[in-house]
N, C-alpha and C positions, 0 to 999 in steps of 0.2 A: 392823941392829936388835941392840941389846945383849941380854944375858941377862935383865936385869930387865924390858926391854920384852917379851920373849917370855913371861916368867912372868906378867906382868900380862895380856897378851893371852889366855893360856891360862885364867887365873882368871876373866876376864870371860866368855869363851866357855862355861866350865863353868856359870856362873850365868845364861846365856842373855842376856847383855848384848851389844848390838852397837853399833858406832861410828855415830853419827848426825852429829856435827860433823866436817867435813873437817879433815885435818891441815894444818899450815902449809905454804905453797907451797915453802919451801926445805928441807923434810925430805928426807933422803937416801932413805929407803924409805917412800913415802907409804902410809898406811893406807886401805884401801878403806872407803867409807861409802855409805849409802843417800841419794842426792841428793833423792829425793822426800820421804822422812821429814824431812830437814833443812829442806826448803822449808816443810812444814807446821809444824814446830817453831818456825821463825822467825816465821811468820805468827801463831801463838798467843802467842809471847812479845811481839810487837809489840802485839797486842790487849790483853794484860794491862797493858802499860805505858801504853797510852792510857786504860785503865779506871782506873788509879791517879791520873790527872790530875784526876779528880773528887774533890774534897776530902772529901765525906761518906763516900765509899767508902774512901779512903786512911786516914781517921781512925777508921773504923767508928763513926760518930756515931749510927747508928740504934740504938734501944733493943731492938727485937725482931728475931728472925731473919727474920720475915715482911717487915718493913719494909726490912731490909738486902737481902733477895733482890729486893724490888721496886725498890730503888735500882739494883741491878746490872742488872736488866732495862731500866730506864729509860735508864741510861747506855749500855748496849749498843745500844739503839735509836738514841740520839743519835750514837754513833760510826758506826753502820751508815749513817745518812742523810747523813753528811758527805761 
């Protein structure tokens, strides 16, 4: 680990930030990460990607906040039932 890597790690720890994404497999000194948090992060990212497939949500075509929220609930239901 170089000096800059150590400084970055210290700064992140001071701010309460922890590594969630695992380091590359070929890294000399791998950084520890929380595998369970990574699994949930990946699941949520995939859900948002599926949600963006719905054109009305991606374009934010709804005129009101209430109708936009309704579209998100409807799309989430469709995604869940697939």
